[in-house]
PyMOL Python script that loads the backbone (N, CA, C, O; Angstrom):
from pymol import cmd

cmd.read_pdbstr("""\
ATOM      1  N   MET A   1     152.211 173.581  74.298  1.00  0.00           N
ATOM      2  CA  MET A   1     152.827 172.451  74.891  1.00  0.00           C
ATOM      3  C   MET A   1     152.636 171.281  73.958  1.00  0.00           C
ATOM      4  O   MET A   1     151.577 171.097  73.358  1.00  0.00           O
ATOM      5  N   LYS A   2     153.708 170.484  73.849  1.00  0.00           N
ATOM      6  CA  LYS A   2     153.763 169.347  72.927  1.00  0.00           C
ATOM      7  C   LYS A   2     152.820 168.209  73.375  1.00  0.00           C
ATOM      8  O   LYS A   2     152.783 167.950  74.578  1.00  0.00           O
ATOM      9  N   PRO A   3     152.069 167.522  72.531  1.00  0.00           N
ATOM     10  CA  PRO A   3     151.257 166.538  72.976  1.00  0.00           C
ATOM     11  C   PRO A   3     152.124 165.326  73.319  1.00  0.00           C
ATOM     12  O   PRO A   3     153.246 165.184  72.832  1.00  0.00           O
ATOM     13  N   SER A   4     151.544 164.408  74.218  1.00  0.00           N
ATOM     14  CA  SER A   4     152.286 163.220  74.581  1.00  0.00           C
ATOM     15  C   SER A   4     152.120 162.244  73.458  1.00  0.00           C
ATOM     16  O   SER A   4     151.213 162.356  72.632  1.00  0.00           O
ATOM     17  N   PRO A   5     153.040 161.254  73.441  1.00  0.00           N
ATOM     18  CA  PRO A   5     152.936 160.283  72.474  1.00  0.00           C
ATOM     19  C   PRO A   5     151.691 159.525  72.437  1.00  0.00           C
ATOM     20  O   PRO A   5     151.330 159.006  71.381  1.00  0.00           O
ATOM     21  N   LEU A   6     150.988 159.416  73.535  1.00  0.00           N
ATOM     22  CA  LEU A   6     149.680 158.820  73.671  1.00  0.00           C
ATOM     23  C   LEU A   6     148.650 159.619  72.898  1.00  0.00           C
ATOM     24  O   LEU A   6     147.947 159.096  72.034  1.00  0.00           O
ATOM     25  N   GLU A   7     148.579 160.866  73.221  1.00  0.00           N
ATOM     26  CA  GLU A   7     147.620 161.741  72.545  1.00  0.00           C
ATOM     27  C   GLU A   7     147.872 161.925  71.055  1.00  0.00           C
ATOM     28  O   GLU A   7     146.927 162.205  70.318  1.00  0.00           O
ATOM     29  N   THR A   8     149.166 161.774  70.559  1.00  0.00           N
ATOM     30  CA  THR A   8     149.405 161.757  69.137  1.00  0.00           C
ATOM     31  C   THR A   8     148.939 160.663  68.513  1.00  0.00           C
ATOM     32  O   THR A   8     148.397 160.765  67.413  1.00  0.00           O
ATOM     33  N   LEU A   9     149.103 159.388  69.184  1.00  0.00           N
ATOM     34  CA  LEU A   9     148.597 158.140  68.610  1.00  0.00           C
ATOM     35  C   LEU A   9     147.015 158.226  68.569  1.00  0.00           C
ATOM     36  O   LEU A   9     146.422 157.861  67.554  1.00  0.00           O
ATOM     37  N   ALA A  10     146.347 158.699  69.654  1.00  0.00           N
ATOM     38  CA  ALA A  10     144.900 158.757  69.688  1.00  0.00           C
ATOM     39  C   ALA A  10     144.404 159.585  68.648  1.00  0.00           C
ATOM     40  O   ALA A  10     143.390 159.238  68.043  1.00  0.00           O
ATOM     41  N   ALA A  11     145.058 160.746  68.339  1.00  0.00           N
ATOM     42  CA  ALA A  11     144.703 161.647  67.270  1.00  0.00           C
ATOM     43  C   ALA A  11     144.780 160.994  65.903  1.00  0.00           C
ATOM     44  O   ALA A  11     143.919 161.222  65.054  1.00  0.00           O
ATOM     45  N   GLY A  12     145.867 160.136  65.672  1.00  0.00           N
ATOM     46  CA  GLY A  12     145.950 159.433  64.489  1.00  0.00           C
ATOM     47  C   GLY A  12     144.847 158.438  64.332  1.00  0.00           C
ATOM     48  O   GLY A  12     144.310 158.277  63.236  1.00  0.00           O
ATOM     49  N   PHE A  13     144.508 157.798  65.343  1.00  0.00           N
ATOM     50  CA  PHE A  13     143.190 156.849  65.127  1.00  0.00           C
ATOM     51  C   PHE A  13     141.894 157.661  64.994  1.00  0.00           C
ATOM     52  O   PHE A  13     140.999 157.187  64.293  1.00  0.00           O
ATOM     53  N   ALA A  14     141.730 158.731  65.548  1.00  0.00           N
ATOM     54  CA  ALA A  14     140.573 159.526  65.304  1.00  0.00           C
ATOM     55  C   ALA A  14     140.422 159.921  63.918  1.00  0.00           C
ATOM     56  O   ALA A  14     139.330 159.933  63.349  1.00  0.00           O
ATOM     57  N   ASN A  15     141.509 160.242  63.381  1.00  0.00           N
ATOM     58  CA  ASN A  15     141.542 160.724  61.887  1.00  0.00           C
ATOM     59  C   ASN A  15     141.606 159.620  60.856  1.00  0.00           C
ATOM     60  O   ASN A  15     141.528 159.895  59.658  1.00  0.00           O
ATOM     61  N   SER A  16     141.750 158.339  61.298  1.00  0.00           N
ATOM     62  CA  SER A  16     141.816 157.306  60.401  1.00  0.00           C
ATOM     63  C   SER A  16     140.389 156.903  59.818  1.00  0.00           C
ATOM     64  O   SER A  16     139.363 157.222  60.419  1.00  0.00           O
ATOM     65  N   LYS A  17     140.368 156.258  58.738  1.00  0.00           N
ATOM     66  CA  LYS A  17     138.988 155.789  58.107  1.00  0.00           C
ATOM     67  C   LYS A  17     138.561 154.572  58.859  1.00  0.00           C
ATOM     68  O   LYS A  17     139.356 153.697  59.201  1.00  0.00           O
ATOM     69  N   PRO A  18     137.168 154.542  59.128  1.00  0.00           N
ATOM     70  CA  PRO A  18     136.771 153.310  59.753  1.00  0.00           C
ATOM     71  C   PRO A  18     136.819 152.092  58.857  1.00  0.00           C
ATOM     72  O   PRO A  18     136.894 152.222  57.635  1.00  0.00           O
ATOM     73  N   PRO A  19     136.779 150.967  59.420  1.00  0.00           N
ATOM     74  CA  PRO A  19     136.770 149.718  58.635  1.00  0.00           C
ATOM     75  C   PRO A  19     135.496 149.780  57.627  1.00  0.00           C
ATOM     76  O   PRO A  19     134.421 150.290  57.941  1.00  0.00           O
ATOM     77  N   GLY A  20     135.758 149.224  56.451  1.00  0.00           N
ATOM     78  CA  GLY A  20     134.827 149.300  55.459  1.00  0.00           C
ATOM     79  C   GLY A  20     134.827 150.636  54.610  1.00  0.00           C
ATOM     80  O   GLY A  20     134.037 150.731  53.671  1.00  0.00           O
ATOM     81  N   ALA A  21     135.627 151.589  54.891  1.00  0.00           N
ATOM     82  CA  ALA A  21     135.627 152.717  54.193  1.00  0.00           C
ATOM     83  C   ALA A  21     136.233 152.561  52.783  1.00  0.00           C
ATOM     84  O   ALA A  21     137.019 151.636  52.577  1.00  0.00           O
ATOM     85  N   GLU A  22     135.916 153.389  51.845  1.00  0.00           N
ATOM     86  CA  GLU A  22     136.354 153.251  50.516  1.00  0.00           C
ATOM     87  C   GLU A  22     137.883 153.059  50.464  1.00  0.00           C
ATOM     88  O   GLU A  22     138.687 153.765  51.073  1.00  0.00           O
ATOM     89  N   ARG A  23     138.184 152.031  49.672  1.00  0.00           N
ATOM     90  CA  ARG A  23     139.635 151.655  49.462  1.00  0.00           C
ATOM     91  C   ARG A  23     140.185 152.338  48.159  1.00  0.00           C
ATOM     92  O   ARG A  23     139.443 152.544  47.198  1.00  0.00           O
ATOM     93  N   PRO A  24     141.343 152.637  48.161  1.00  0.00           N
ATOM     94  CA  PRO A  24     141.955 153.048  46.849  1.00  0.00           C
ATOM     95  C   PRO A  24     141.799 152.141  45.709  1.00  0.00           C
ATOM     96  O   PRO A  24     141.648 150.937  45.914  1.00  0.00           O
ATOM     97  N   PRO A  25     141.826 152.654  44.456  1.00  0.00           N
ATOM     98  CA  PRO A  25     141.497 151.568  43.340  1.00  0.00           C
ATOM     99  C   PRO A  25     142.694 150.734  43.317  1.00  0.00           C
ATOM    100  O   PRO A  25     143.804 151.122  43.683  1.00  0.00           O
ATOM    101  N   PHE A  26     142.396 149.461  42.828  1.00  0.00           N
ATOM    102  CA  PHE A  26     143.418 148.524  42.843  1.00  0.00           C
ATOM    103  C   PHE A  26     144.374 148.862  41.673  1.00  0.00           C
ATOM    104  O   PHE A  26     143.964 149.328  40.611  1.00  0.00           O
ATOM    105  N   GLN A  27     145.734 148.585  41.947  1.00  0.00           N
ATOM    106  CA  GLN A  27     146.775 148.929  40.927  1.00  0.00           C
ATOM    107  C   GLN A  27     147.400 147.564  40.753  1.00  0.00           C
ATOM    108  O   GLN A  27     147.853 146.936  41.710  1.00  0.00           O
ATOM    109  N   PRO A  28     147.414 147.117  39.497  1.00  0.00           N
ATOM    110  CA  PRO A  28     148.245 145.862  39.191  1.00  0.00           C
ATOM    111  C   PRO A  28     149.715 146.152  39.426  1.00  0.00           C
ATOM    112  O   PRO A  28     150.222 147.258  39.237  1.00  0.00           O
ATOM    113  N   ASP A  29     150.337 145.114  39.839  1.00  0.00           N
ATOM    114  CA  ASP A  29     151.807 145.121  40.052  1.00  0.00           C
ATOM    115  C   ASP A  29     152.493 144.104  39.262  1.00  0.00           C
ATOM    116  O   ASP A  29     152.201 142.926  39.463  1.00  0.00           O
ATOM    117  N   ALA A  30     153.360 144.410  38.396  1.00  0.00           N
ATOM    118  CA  ALA A  30     154.139 143.422  37.409  1.00  0.00           C
ATOM    119  C   ALA A  30     154.760 142.374  38.174  1.00  0.00           C
ATOM    120  O   ALA A  30     154.771 141.226  37.730  1.00  0.00           O
ATOM    121  N   ARG A  31     155.311 142.681  39.356  1.00  0.00           N
ATOM    122  CA  ARG A  31     156.122 141.678  40.142  1.00  0.00           C
ATOM    123  C   ARG A  31     155.204 140.551  40.755  1.00  0.00           C
ATOM    124  O   ARG A  31     155.504 139.358  40.781  1.00  0.00           O
ATOM    125  N   MET A  32     154.118 141.069  41.213  1.00  0.00           N
ATOM    126  CA  MET A  32     153.232 140.126  41.870  1.00  0.00           C
ATOM    127  C   MET A  32     152.517 139.282  40.650  1.00  0.00           C
ATOM    128  O   MET A  32     152.310 138.082  40.828  1.00  0.00           O
ATOM    129  N   GLU A  33     152.176 139.847  39.532  1.00  0.00           N
ATOM    130  CA  GLU A  33     151.786 139.124  38.331  1.00  0.00           C
ATOM    131  C   GLU A  33     152.787 138.068  37.925  1.00  0.00           C
ATOM    132  O   GLU A  33     152.342 136.979  37.562  1.00  0.00           O
ATOM    133  N   ARG A  34     153.975 138.256  37.945  1.00  0.00           N
ATOM    134  CA  ARG A  34     155.050 137.306  37.657  1.00  0.00           C
ATOM    135  C   ARG A  34     155.048 136.157  38.700  1.00  0.00           C
ATOM    136  O   ARG A  34     155.228 134.990  38.352  1.00  0.00           O
ATOM    137  N   LEU A  35     154.827 136.546  40.067  1.00  0.00           N
ATOM    138  CA  LEU A  35     154.825 135.636  41.020  1.00  0.00           C
ATOM    139  C   LEU A  35     153.652 134.671  40.827  1.00  0.00           C
ATOM    140  O   LEU A  35     153.801 133.463  41.011  1.00  0.00           O
ATOM    141  N   ARG A  36     152.466 135.218  40.449  1.00  0.00           N
ATOM    142  CA  ARG A  36     151.328 134.392  40.208  1.00  0.00           C
ATOM    143  C   ARG A  36     151.443 133.332  39.196  1.00  0.00           C
ATOM    144  O   ARG A  36     151.043 132.182  39.377  1.00  0.00           O
ATOM    145  N   ARG A  37     152.082 133.822  37.971  1.00  0.00           N
ATOM    146  CA  ARG A  37     152.585 132.950  36.922  1.00  0.00           C
ATOM    147  C   ARG A  37     153.544 131.864  37.240  1.00  0.00           C
ATOM    148  O   ARG A  37     153.488 130.769  36.680  1.00  0.00           O
ATOM    149  N   LEU A  38     154.391 132.159  38.109  1.00  0.00           N
ATOM    150  CA  LEU A  38     155.587 131.249  38.487  1.00  0.00           C
ATOM    151  C   LEU A  38     154.848 130.156  39.490  1.00  0.00           C
ATOM    152  O   LEU A  38     155.066 128.950  39.377  1.00  0.00           O
ATOM    153  N   ARG A  39     154.037 130.657  40.388  1.00  0.00           N
ATOM    154  CA  ARG A  39     153.248 129.588  41.162  1.00  0.00           C
ATOM    155  C   ARG A  39     152.545 128.737  40.364  1.00  0.00           C
ATOM    156  O   ARG A  39     152.599 127.531  40.601  1.00  0.00           O
ATOM    157  N   ARG A  40     151.847 129.186  39.392  1.00  0.00           N
ATOM    158  CA  ARG A  40     151.032 128.259  38.518  1.00  0.00           C
ATOM    159  C   ARG A  40     151.857 127.311  37.662  1.00  0.00           C
ATOM    160  O   ARG A  40     151.495 126.151  37.466  1.00  0.00           O
ATOM    161  N   ARG A  41     152.996 127.836  37.145  1.00  0.00           N
ATOM    162  CA  ARG A  41     153.817 127.098  36.148  1.00  0.00           C
ATOM    163  C   ARG A  41     154.898 126.155  36.943  1.00  0.00           C
ATOM    164  O   ARG A  41     155.162 125.000  36.610  1.00  0.00           O
ATOM    165  N   GLU A  42     155.460 126.837  38.026  1.00  0.00           N
ATOM    166  CA  GLU A  42     156.565 126.084  38.594  1.00  0.00           C
ATOM    167  C   GLU A  42     156.242 126.118  40.274  1.00  0.00           C
ATOM    168  O   GLU A  42     156.777 126.909  41.050  1.00  0.00           O
ATOM    169  N   PRO A  43     155.311 125.147  40.626  1.00  0.00           N
ATOM    170  CA  PRO A  43     154.996 125.247  42.040  1.00  0.00           C
ATOM    171  C   PRO A  43     155.951 124.734  42.909  1.00  0.00           C
ATOM    172  O   PRO A  43     155.899 125.085  44.088  1.00  0.00           O
ATOM    173  N   ASP A  44     156.993 123.803  42.458  1.00  0.00           N
ATOM    174  CA  ASP A  44     158.072 123.371  43.305  1.00  0.00           C
ATOM    175  C   ASP A  44     159.001 124.637  43.488  1.00  0.00           C
ATOM    176  O   ASP A  44     159.497 124.785  44.605  1.00  0.00           O
ATOM    177  N   VAL A  45     159.263 125.484  42.591  1.00  0.00           N
ATOM    178  CA  VAL A  45     160.102 126.559  42.699  1.00  0.00           C
ATOM    179  C   VAL A  45     159.476 127.630  43.609  1.00  0.00           C
ATOM    180  O   VAL A  45     160.178 128.193  44.449  1.00  0.00           O
ATOM    181  N   PHE A  46     158.130 127.933  43.457  1.00  0.00           N
ATOM    182  CA  PHE A  46     157.468 128.887  44.251  1.00  0.00           C
ATOM    183  C   PHE A  46     157.371 128.316  45.726  1.00  0.00           C
ATOM    184  O   PHE A  46     157.263 129.105  46.664  1.00  0.00           O
ATOM    185  N   ALA A  47     157.410 126.906  45.940  1.00  0.00           N
ATOM    186  CA  ALA A  47     157.234 126.558  47.406  1.00  0.00           C
ATOM    187  C   ALA A  47     158.676 126.857  48.100  1.00  0.00           C
ATOM    188  O   ALA A  47     158.726 126.897  49.329  1.00  0.00           O
ATOM    189  N   ARG A  48     159.790 127.057  47.362  1.00  0.00           N
ATOM    190  CA  ARG A  48     160.991 127.338  48.006  1.00  0.00           C
ATOM    191  C   ARG A  48     161.108 128.837  48.482  1.00  0.00           C
ATOM    192  O   ARG A  48     162.007 129.164  49.257  1.00  0.00           O
ATOM    193  N   PHE A  49     160.170 129.755  47.998  1.00  0.00           N
ATOM    194  CA  PHE A  49     160.274 131.102  48.417  1.00  0.00           C
ATOM    195  C   PHE A  49     159.838 131.323  49.814  1.00  0.00           C
ATOM    196  O   PHE A  49     159.060 130.551  50.375  1.00  0.00           O
ATOM    197  N   GLY A  50     160.362 132.427  50.406  1.00  0.00           N
ATOM    198  CA  GLY A  50     159.944 132.684  51.829  1.00  0.00           C
ATOM    199  C   GLY A  50     158.684 132.995  52.021  1.00  0.00           C
ATOM    200  O   GLY A  50     157.970 133.190  51.037  1.00  0.00           O
ATOM    201  N   SER A  51     158.158 133.104  53.347  1.00  0.00           N
ATOM    202  CA  SER A  51     156.771 133.192  53.674  1.00  0.00           C
ATOM    203  C   SER A  51     156.469 134.682  53.349  1.00  0.00           C
ATOM    204  O   SER A  51     155.301 134.947  53.065  1.00  0.00           O
ATOM    205  N   THR A  52     157.353 135.650  53.358  1.00  0.00           N
ATOM    206  CA  THR A  52     157.089 137.054  52.944  1.00  0.00           C
ATOM    207  C   THR A  52     156.436 137.124  51.522  1.00  0.00           C
ATOM    208  O   THR A  52     155.431 137.799  51.300  1.00  0.00           O
ATOM    209  N   GLN A  53     157.041 136.423  50.640  1.00  0.00           N
ATOM    210  CA  GLN A  53     156.585 136.485  49.252  1.00  0.00           C
ATOM    211  C   GLN A  53     155.124 135.768  49.171  1.00  0.00           C
ATOM    212  O   GLN A  53     154.211 136.250  48.501  1.00  0.00           O
ATOM    213  N   ARG A  54     155.011 134.693  49.844  1.00  0.00           N
ATOM    214  CA  ARG A  54     153.814 133.926  49.742  1.00  0.00           C
ATOM    215  C   ARG A  54     152.693 134.775  50.382  1.00  0.00           C
ATOM    216  O   ARG A  54     151.610 134.877  49.807  1.00  0.00           O
ATOM    217  N   ILE A  55     152.924 135.362  51.513  1.00  0.00           N
ATOM    218  CA  ILE A  55     151.970 136.245  52.202  1.00  0.00           C
ATOM    219  C   ILE A  55     151.517 137.336  51.337  1.00  0.00           C
ATOM    220  O   ILE A  55     150.321 137.588  51.189  1.00  0.00           O
ATOM    221  N   ALA A  56     152.563 138.057  50.702  1.00  0.00           N
ATOM    222  CA  ALA A  56     152.315 139.219  50.036  1.00  0.00           C
ATOM    223  C   ALA A  56     151.518 138.974  48.776  1.00  0.00           C
ATOM    224  O   ALA A  56     150.759 139.837  48.335  1.00  0.00           O
ATOM    225  N   LEU A  57     151.699 137.713  48.154  1.00  0.00           N
ATOM    226  CA  LEU A  57     150.906 137.334  46.993  1.00  0.00           C
ATOM    227  C   LEU A  57     149.541 137.052  47.491  1.00  0.00           C
ATOM    228  O   LEU A  57     148.609 137.428  46.781  1.00  0.00           O
ATOM    229  N   GLY A  58     149.274 136.422  48.648  1.00  0.00           N
ATOM    230  CA  GLY A  58     147.981 136.190  49.140  1.00  0.00           C
ATOM    231  C   GLY A  58     147.175 137.481  49.223  1.00  0.00           C
ATOM    232  O   GLY A  58     146.041 137.559  48.748  1.00  0.00           O
ATOM    233  N   PHE A  59     147.837 138.569  49.887  1.00  0.00           N
ATOM    234  CA  PHE A  59     147.157 139.755  49.937  1.00  0.00           C
ATOM    235  C   PHE A  59     146.883 140.329  48.715  1.00  0.00           C
ATOM    236  O   PHE A  59     145.799 140.894  48.572  1.00  0.00           O
ATOM    237  N   TYR A  60     147.751 140.278  47.724  1.00  0.00           N
ATOM    238  CA  TYR A  60     147.635 140.772  46.386  1.00  0.00           C
ATOM    239  C   TYR A  60     146.429 140.233  45.720  1.00  0.00           C
ATOM    240  O   TYR A  60     145.586 140.961  45.195  1.00  0.00           O
ATOM    241  N   GLU A  61     146.361 138.873  45.754  1.00  0.00           N
ATOM    242  CA  GLU A  61     145.228 138.156  45.081  1.00  0.00           C
ATOM    243  C   GLU A  61     143.893 138.510  45.750  1.00  0.00           C
ATOM    244  O   GLU A  61     142.867 138.571  45.072  1.00  0.00           O
ATOM    245  N   GLU A  62     143.889 138.739  47.038  1.00  0.00           N
ATOM    246  CA  GLU A  62     142.621 139.089  47.762  1.00  0.00           C
ATOM    247  C   GLU A  62     142.272 140.514  47.275  1.00  0.00           C
ATOM    248  O   GLU A  62     141.096 140.798  47.051  1.00  0.00           O
ATOM    249  N   SER A  63     143.211 141.371  47.115  1.00  0.00           N
ATOM    250  CA  SER A  63     142.800 142.696  46.598  1.00  0.00           C
ATOM    251  C   SER A  63     142.274 142.593  45.172  1.00  0.00           C
ATOM    252  O   SER A  63     141.275 143.232  44.842  1.00  0.00           O
ATOM    253  N   ARG A  64     142.911 141.819  44.338  1.00  0.00           N
ATOM    254  CA  ARG A  64     142.387 141.569  43.087  1.00  0.00           C
ATOM    255  C   ARG A  64     141.029 141.063  43.096  1.00  0.00           C
ATOM    256  O   ARG A  64     140.228 141.569  42.310  1.00  0.00           O
ATOM    257  N   ARG A  65     140.629 140.069  43.929  1.00  0.00           N
ATOM    258  CA  ARG A  65     139.317 139.586  44.013  1.00  0.00           C
ATOM    259  C   ARG A  65     138.222 140.670  44.438  1.00  0.00           C
ATOM    260  O   ARG A  65     137.116 140.791  43.911  1.00  0.00           O
ATOM    261  N   GLN A  66     138.738 141.438  45.494  1.00  0.00           N
ATOM    262  CA  GLN A  66     137.932 142.441  45.979  1.00  0.00           C
ATOM    263  C   GLN A  66     137.533 143.524  45.074  1.00  0.00           C
ATOM    264  O   GLN A  66     136.472 144.139  45.187  1.00  0.00           O
ATOM    265  N   ALA A  67     138.549 143.768  44.042  1.00  0.00           N
ATOM    266  CA  ALA A  67     138.425 144.638  42.938  1.00  0.00           C
ATOM    267  C   ALA A  67     137.607 144.176  41.873  1.00  0.00           C
ATOM    268  O   ALA A  67     137.349 144.914  40.922  1.00  0.00           O
ATOM    269  N   GLY A  68     137.137 142.903  41.963  1.00  0.00           N
ATOM    270  CA  GLY A  68     136.358 142.265  40.861  1.00  0.00           C
ATOM    271  C   GLY A  68     137.179 141.888  39.583  1.00  0.00           C
ATOM    272  O   GLY A  68     136.604 141.746  38.504  1.00  0.00           O
ATOM    273  N   ILE A  69     138.505 141.731  39.714  1.00  0.00           N
ATOM    274  CA  ILE A  69     139.387 141.420  38.573  1.00  0.00           C
ATOM    275  C   ILE A  69     139.326 139.969  38.389  1.00  0.00           C
ATOM    276  O   ILE A  69     139.548 139.232  39.350  1.00  0.00           O
ATOM    277  N   GLU A  70     139.040 139.491  37.218  1.00  0.00           N
ATOM    278  CA  GLU A  70     138.899 138.079  37.014  1.00  0.00           C
ATOM    279  C   GLU A  70     140.286 137.528  36.778  1.00  0.00           C
ATOM    280  O   GLU A  70     141.191 138.207  36.293  1.00  0.00           O
ATOM    281  N   ASP A  71     140.421 136.167  37.172  1.00  0.00           N
ATOM    282  CA  ASP A  71     141.738 135.608  36.935  1.00  0.00           C
ATOM    283  C   ASP A  71     141.989 135.265  35.492  1.00  0.00           C
ATOM    284  O   ASP A  71     141.079 134.775  34.823  1.00  0.00           O
ATOM    285  N   ASP A  72     143.186 135.498  34.974  1.00  0.00           N
ATOM    286  CA  ASP A  72     143.417 135.390  33.628  1.00  0.00           C
ATOM    287  C   ASP A  72     144.527 134.150  33.535  1.00  0.00           C
ATOM    288  O   ASP A  72     145.629 134.328  33.017  1.00  0.00           O
ATOM    289  N   ASP A  73     144.154 133.014  34.033  1.00  0.00           N
ATOM    290  CA  ASP A  73     144.934 131.849  34.025  1.00  0.00           C
ATOM    291  C   ASP A  73     145.399 131.419  32.816  1.00  0.00           C
ATOM    292  O   ASP A  73     146.438 130.761  32.759  1.00  0.00           O
ATOM    293  N   HIS A  74     144.669 131.748  31.685  1.00  0.00           N
ATOM    294  CA  HIS A  74     144.993 131.302  30.404  1.00  0.00           C
ATOM    295  C   HIS A  74     146.209 132.300  29.806  1.00  0.00           C
ATOM    296  O   HIS A  74     146.764 132.014  28.745  1.00  0.00           O
ATOM    297  N   ASP A  75     146.501 133.260  30.427  1.00  0.00           N
ATOM    298  CA  ASP A  75     147.523 134.143  29.962  1.00  0.00           C
ATOM    299  C   ASP A  75     148.890 133.848  30.433  1.00  0.00           C
ATOM    300  O   ASP A  75     149.219 134.146  31.581  1.00  0.00           O
ATOM    301  N   ASP A  76     149.737 133.253  29.574  1.00  0.00           N
ATOM    302  CA  ASP A  76     150.979 132.697  29.993  1.00  0.00           C
ATOM    303  C   ASP A  76     152.165 133.606  29.431  1.00  0.00           C
ATOM    304  O   ASP A  76     153.269 133.090  29.257  1.00  0.00           O
ATOM    305  N   ARG A  77     151.972 134.813  29.175  1.00  0.00           N
ATOM    306  CA  ARG A  77     153.063 135.769  28.841  1.00  0.00           C
ATOM    307  C   ARG A  77     153.972 135.964  29.872  1.00  0.00           C
ATOM    308  O   ARG A  77     153.559 135.941  31.031  1.00  0.00           O
ATOM    309  N   THR A  78     155.218 136.166  29.616  1.00  0.00           N
ATOM    310  CA  THR A  78     156.258 136.251  30.680  1.00  0.00           C
ATOM    311  C   THR A  78     156.702 137.732  30.907  1.00  0.00           C
ATOM    312  O   THR A  78     157.557 137.997  31.752  1.00  0.00           O
TER     313      THR A  78
END
""", "prot")
cmd.dss("prot")
cmd.show_as("cartoon", "prot")
cmd.util.cbc("prot")
cmd.orient("prot")
């Protein structure tokens, strides 16, 4: 007999990792690094971006911080 959608959902939660479980290693993303530099160099241009890009950058920077990666604000390569 096929499980109900609710049973399938419950099984998925039962198999998921608990909060605070080990996270996968941080992977730098070139697009996000370009957004970080753009925000620093051209804040007026960055301000016109949509909320999706700004929120994604916030999550990316939080992941960097949790991984212990220091900011390299002196690096202005494009």
